[in-house]
N, C-alpha and C positions, 0 to 999 in steps of 0.2 A: 720706618719706610719710607725710600727715597720719592718726590716727588717731581716729576719732571719741571723746569726751567725755562727761563730765557736763555741758556744755553741750547736750547735743542731749536730754537725757533731757524729755521732758515730761510732767507727772504726768497722772493720769488715762488715759494711752494704753495700749490692752491688748497685753500681752505677750505674742509666740511663741515656738513651737519652729522651731527651723533646723537643717537639716541639711550637711555641710559634706562633700560627694565630691571627693575628692584622687588624682589619677593623679601618675606617671612625672613628666612634663612632652615640651616640643617646641618646635624653635626658631622663633622667628616667619617664617622664610623656609628657602629652599633657600640663598640667599648665605651663603658664605664668612665675613663679620663676623659674623650671625647666630646660626651655626649655631657658630663661635668665644666666643661672649658664652653661649651657652646651655652649651657643654661646662665652659667654665671655672664656671661656677656646679656646675652638676653635680659637676664632677670635685675643687671645691675643697671640698666639705662633707666633714668626719671621721668620718663614718658611711660613706660611698663607700669612700672609699680611707685607710686604717688605717697611716700612716706619719708616722713624725715630721716635724712641718708645715714647720719651714725648708728639711729635706732634700727632700718633697714640692714645695715651691713651687720650689724652683728650677729640679725636673723637669719639674711641670707647663709653668711660662710660659717655660721653656728650653729645651725638648723637645718636649714634646706638642703645646700649642698651637699651634706653628708649622706642625707635621708634618698631625695627625689632621683636624682642619677642612674641606680642601681635598676629604680623603676620604668620611669622614662625609658632607660636601655631596652629593657625588656622589649615596651612596646614600638619601639624606633626596630628591633629585630622583627617581629610580625609583620614587616610592610616595605623591608629591608630587599632590595630586587640584590640577587648573588654578582648579576653583571653590572646595570643601572645604577644600583646602590638608593641612595634615598630616592624615592619618586617625585617630591616638589623639586628636586634640583633636573632630575633627568626629565623631567616636565616641562621646565621652566627655560632648560638648554635647546628642547624643541622646538617651543614659544619664541624665543630669541631668531631661530634659525630662520625658522620659517619668517615671521617679521620681516629679517633681513633680506631674506628673498623678496619678498613683498614689495619692499621699497626699494631694491638693488633692481628688478626687471621690470619693475610697474606695475604689475597682473596680481589685484587679489584670485584669493583663489575661487571664492564661490561666487560675487556676482562678475567677474571679469571685471572689475572698475582698473583705471587705468593711475596711478600715482602718477605723482610729478613732482616726487623726492629720489635723494639718491643718498640715503644714510647709513653709516656707519652703527651698529647693534650690536650695543652690551648688555651682558647679564651682570648682574651684583643681589648680593643677599644684603637683610639690613644686619644679619648677626653670621656668623661661620664665613664659609669661601665659596663661591669667590666673592671677593671684600670690596666693597664699595670702592674703596682707595684704590685696588689694582684695576679694576673695570676703569674708572678714570684716568689712572697710567696711560690704559690701552687706548684709551679714545684720546688722550693729548698725543699718546705717539703714533699718530694716524693725521692729528693736525685737526682734530676738533677744533671748530672756533666758535659754532652754536649747536647749545643743547639742549636737550628736549629730557627731562627727568618723567619717568610712569610708575610710580609705583603701582604694583599689580592687587591693589585694596580698592573693590568698588567704591563703596561707600567713606566720606573721610571720618576719621579718629584720631586722636591725637596722640593715642598708643602706637600708631600704624602710620598713616600717612605725617604728621608732625617730626615723628621720629626719623623718620628715611629724609624728610626734609632739614633738621638737625647734624644729618650723619653727612648728606651730599655737601652742607653748607660749609661744615667744618673743615673736609677736605678741601673742597676748593680754598680755601680763606689761606691754606699752605702754598697758595701759588700767589707769583707774582704779577702773571697775565694771566685772569681767569675768560673763561667762555662767558659769552652772553648767552643766557638763559632763562627757559622755562618751564614750569614746573604743573604739571595736571596733577590736582588734588581729590580728583571724583568724578564717579563717573554712573553711577547709581542711578541716574535716571535719561543717559541715554538708548535713543529708541534701539539704534543697531546691538545695544548689550542685551535691552530687553526680551528685542526678538530672536537674538541668540540662544538665549536661558529658555525661550518658548518653544524653539524648535527643537532644542535636544529634549526637554520634556513630551514633547507631544510624539517625537521617535521613542522614547522612551516608552509611551503609552503604545505607541505601534505592536510591538514586542512583546508586551507585560498587561496589556488592558489598563483601565482607567482605575486607580484604586478610591477606596470611600473618603481619603481626605489626601491631599497634599502637604507635605510638613516643610518649612522652610525657616532652617535652620542658618543660625550665623552664628559668628565665635562670641562671647559677651563682654563686657568692659565693666567693672565695678558700676552700680546703680551713682555710686557718689561724682563719676566722673560725667554721668547725664545733667547731674543736679547742678554743674559747677560749668553747662555749658560746651559740650562735649555734643555734636548733630548725630555722632553715628546711628541710637536709636530713632530718630525719625524718619534718616535716609535710609534703614533698612525696612521701616513702615512701607518707605515710597515705594522701595526698589518691587516688595511683597505687592503692596496696591497695584500696581502697573503689571506685573506677570500676572496678578489674577484676572485683573481685566482682560487682557491678552490671550488668556487661556479661558475665558468665558465663566470661571470659577465661583460660584454663589461664597455666600460669606461660611457655610457652613459646609464647604471643602478644600478649606485649607486653612492655615493654621503658621505662624508666627512663634518660632521660639530662639531662645538663644542656648549656648554651649560651653564649653568646655570653662567654666568658673574655677576659681584657685581662691585659698582660704577661705574665713568665717565672715565677711563680710557682705551685705548683700549685692549681688550684679544685677544685668537688665534682669528680667524676667517675660515671660515662664522659663523655666528651665528645659532643656531640651530630655534629660534623663525623665524627669518628675512626671513631664506629659506623654511620654511614651510609654509611662510605664501605669499611666489613671488610664487611656483610651480603650482598651478591650474591656474596661468595667463598663462601659459607657457603649459599647456597640459596633464599637471600629474597631476591625480589627484588621482590615487591609487598608495599609498606606503606604506610600511613595515619599521618602526625604531628599530636597535638592538644598543645594549651600551654596544659595548666592551671592555669599559672600567670597567663596572662595574662588582664586580664578585659575587653581590647579591643585591636584589631588595632594594630600598630603597624609600628614600623621591622624588630623583629627578629623578630617573626612571617613580614610578607608580603616584607621583602627577604632577611633569613638564614634563615628556614626556607621558603620556598617559591620561593623563588630558588637561593639563594647552594646550601643545603643540600640541594635537591634537584638541583642540577647533581652537587656531588656524588656523591652516591647513582648519578644517569644513566651520570654517566662512569665510575662503577667497573662497571657493568653489570646495572646495577638496569632495571626494566622499566616498572614502573609505580608512581607517586607521586604523592600528593594528600596537601596539607592542609585539616584539618578547621577554620576559622576559631575564633576564639574567639567566647564569649557574647553580646559585644557589646548592641545594645539587644535582644536576642531577648527575647520578653515571659515564658518564666518565669526568665530573668535580673533582669528589674526585679522581678517576683513575690518572689525569694528576697533581693534588699537589702530591700524594704517588710518581707518579716514581720521580717529580721534585725535594723534598725532599730525595727521596733516591740516586739519584746522587750529591747530596750537603754533602750525609754525605760519600762519599766514601772513603775510610781510615780510618773512625773511627773504632774503633775493633766491635759494633754492626752490621755494614753495611758487615762488612768481616767475622762471624760470628763466632768471635773469643768469648772463655766461661771467659770473664773479672770478673764473677759472680758466680764461681766455688763457693760449699756454703763451701767445706771441705776445700780450700784457705783463702778463708773467714776466718771464724774461726780461724783458723790457725794465721793468718794474727793482730788479736784482740788479740788473746792471748800473743805477741809477745809483742804486742803494753803494753797491760797491764804490762808486767812483767819489759817492758820498764820505769813506771812509769803513762800513762796514765790513767785518768781516768772516758773516756767514749770507 
């Protein structure tokens, strides 16, 4: 992988502000070989699987990558779009485009708020494509000298946010001249995020009515990670409480569950699948599920929640089930991201409307540099 270096710098060229959006990732196709490649990168990350490396290498390459890719490929095929491909990737691209428009035009879509930034926005996936390295190269080619990194995970976990930090800093460490960076590592309790979630739920209620219970499902992590200090569980609970308060839900009108567990060790509980199987016997036969930890719909929400877990609930005697889509590229979601990025850019010239790219001043600076012996 080639990284742009000092030779690409041009004296007198205007510097820019960049925003790097990062989500989890997706295979390039539903072919087993592509899914295997994706799973190998994902499951080789020590932030994802905290097991001694030699032991895990044997398990991963000797067992998991021989069995799991075919099954996972089938799951991806059930959600893959013939034209747009992976739902996570297509939605993330729409988010990046909408955010770029909001930052460049200065107009948020829902509230009409004015943005003071003019930023270059690039999308990357932590695993798969578009890669973090390629996105950073594109930003550097645009002369981005100040960079905001926004991982698209509302709640912090070492297995997600810290992994993005590892990858971004590892790639930047190969540059001689790194950009000034700011890293947003959580937004689980942002008022605008909670409001966007609540508005989405209320809109769903207007079309489908209110359920007996609202199930708030989050991606799980091993219980061991929480015991070792990961704040993810507590932040999921905080998001849920804030959302329930905003929706004026009583304690018996919502539940928090965790999905997507893998392996035999205990993960965060209660488990989503077991909870949904048990609800009809308790007289709860009308539920709706929202996933506040997912910024974009993906395999885990479309296939795991709205297909697999829906089937569990209905087979157990449930009568009404509906999934409330993720915020995706909804205007309020883009507004939230725009405001979040603006706040984290405070103090930078771009945010303070300081003209650091005055053409006459840049030309004069270039002339001085050339006079002193600069070659570009």
